[in-house]
DOBAFI-883104 format. One record per residue (C-alpha): x, y, z; residue number from 1; residue in three letters. Coordinates in steps of 0.05 Angstrom, whole numbers, plus 5000, padded with zeros to 4 digits. Each point is the difference from the previous one (the first is absolute). Example, Ala and Ser with C-alpha at 12.3 -4.5 7.8 and 13.67 -1.06 7.14 Angstrom:
BEGIN
[rec [5246 4910 5156] 1 ala] [rec [5027 5069 4987] 2 ser] 
END
This chain:
BEGIN
[rec [2929 3620 6994] 1 thr] [rec [4949 4956 5034] 2 leu] [rec [4954 5059 5017] 3 leu] [rec [5001 5024 4927] 4 tyr] [rec [4982 4931 4975] 5 asp] [rec [4944 4994 5051] 6 leu] [rec [4969 5067 4982] 7 val] [rec [5006 4984 4926] 8 lys] [rec [4966 4932 5009] 9 asp] [rec [4943 5033 5040] 10 leu] [rec [4988 5056 4951] 11 leu] [rec [5007 4962 4935] 12 glu] [rec [4929 4971 4999] 13 pro] [rec [4971 5069 5011] 14 his] [rec [5041 5037 4947] 15 val] [rec [4984 4946 4948] 16 ala] [rec [4924 5014 5005] 17 gln] [rec [4967 5035 4941] 18 pro] [rec [4973 5058 5043] 19 pro] [rec [5070 5016 5024] 20 tyr] [rec [5029 4995 4930] 21 leu] [rec [4945 5045 4973] 22 ala] [rec [5014 5049 5055] 23 gly] [rec [5072 5005 4979] 24 leu] [rec [4977 5019 4930] 25 leu] [rec [4947 5051 5022] 26 his] [rec [5035 5035 5058] 27 cys] [rec [5064 5039 4985] 28 pro] [rec [5028 4994 5071] 29 asp] [rec [5016 4948 5053] 30 arg] [rec [4978 5015 5071] 31 phe] [rec [5026 4988 5070] 32 his] [rec [4955 4964 5050] 33 leu] [rec [4979 5067 5029] 34 asp] [rec [4974 5023 4931] 35 gly] [rec [5055 5049 4984] 36 ser] [rec [5032 4996 4931] 37 val] [rec [5063 4958 4999] 38 ala] [rec [5024 5006 4927] 39 arg] [rec [4974 4993 4929] 40 pro] [rec [4988 4931 4972] 41 val] [rec [5060 4984 4957] 42 ala] [rec [4988 4985 4926] 43 glu] [rec [5032 4930 5004] 44 pro] [rec [4950 4983 5055] 45 his] [rec [4942 5026 4958] 46 lys] [rec [5025 4959 4940] 47 ala] [rec [5003 4937 5042] 48 arg] [rec [4930 5014 5028] 49 ala] [rec [4973 5007 4929] 50 arg] [rec [5032 4935 4979] 51 lys] [rec [4977 4960 5061] 52 val] [rec [4930 5030 5000] 53 leu] [rec [4991 4985 4926] 54 lys] [rec [5021 4928 5013] 55 lys] [rec [4954 4992 5060] 56 val] [rec [4940 5030 4964] 57 leu] [rec [5012 4956 4939] 58 ala] [rec [5002 4938 5043] 59 ala] [rec [4934 5019 5034] 60 thr] [rec [4963 5022 4938] 61 ala] [rec [4940 4957 4982] 62 pro] [rec [5007 4958 4938] 63 leu] [rec [4954 5015 4942] 64 asp] [rec [4952 4945 4984] 65 ser] 
END
């Protein structure tokens, strides 16, 4: 739906940031906006976070001289 696409487009830049990805790997749960536990982070989401974070960190690593 249009609303789903809008929310996805607005959140995508945030959830692609290294701090967010690292948080998925270090925190076992997702949270509601009020701070209550929503559900555990699913393993496929953790695997994707590892892959993307590794790629981002490799791209930003300084080159050896």
